[in-house]
N, C-alpha and C positions, 0 to 999 in steps of 0.2 A: 831297319826296324819296321818300316812301313811294309816292306815286302813280306815279312813274317806275318803281319796282321792280315794282309790280303790273302795269303795262303791259308791261314786259319779260317778266315771268313768263307773262302771258297769251299774248304773241306766241310765246314758246318752246313753250308747250303747243299752240298752234294749228299751229305748224310741225311738231311731232313727231307730231301726229295726222293730218297730211295723207297720205291714202292714195296719193298720187302718188309717194311715196318708197318705198313698199313694193315688195319684189322680187316679180315675177310669174313665171309658168312659162315665160317667154321664154328667149332665149339667155343663158346665163350663163358660157360658156367664154371664155377669154382668148386662144385661138389664132387668130391672124390668118388670114382666109380660110377658116376652118373652118365649113362650112355647118351642121354639127350643133351648133355652139356649144360644142364640147368635151365634149358628152354623147354617150355611146355607146348609151344605151338599155339597157345591161346593168346588173343589180343589182350593188351593191358586192360585192367578193370576200368569200366566207365564210371563217370560220376553218378552216384546213386540218386534215385528220384528224390525230389524234395518232399519232406514229410508233410502230410496233409493236416495233421492236428498237432497241437502242442504236446499231447501225450505221446504221440508217435515220435516227435522230435526228442523228447526227454528220454524215451526208451532207447532210441538210437545212440544218443550221447552217453547214456549209462552203459550200453553194450560196448562202445568204443573204449570207455574208461575201464570197464572190467577186463577187457582183453589186454589192454595196456598193462594193467596191474598184474595180470597173470604172467606177463613176459618178464617181470622183475626177477632178478637172481641175486643171491648173496655176493656173487663174484663181480657184480657190476661196479662201476666207478661211482655210483650214486647211492645214497642211503635210501631206505624205503620211503621216508618222508619227502625227500627231494624228488624221487621217482613219482610219488603220488601227485605232487604239485605239478610236475611236468605232464603227467597223464591228464590231469584236469584241464590244463591249458591246451593240450593237444585236442581233446574232445571238444572243448569250447571253440577253438579255431576251426576245426573241421566243420562243425555245425554252422558257424558264421560263414565260412566259404560256401557251403552248400546252399545256404539261404540267399547269399548274394549272387550266385551263379544263375539262378533261374528267375 
């Protein structure tokens, strides 16, 4: 019985060490028909600059909230009220993070 366990363990180790399963620099996007593989070649978005005035902060928070609300769809798993609550929390947390980072 121990022999069977050792054989299974060795097989699992050999399979996990197989470099054929490693992800390479090839296409990684999941958009059908996209020749760039979903990659734009642009670096990830940087943390936006800290708002200079309370009005600027409120405008940015409102813009994040409005964009989030535009993303809601009837087919989502959340009601519009739940989505709105989540959007408010997301906008608040983004602003909190932004203010704490700088």
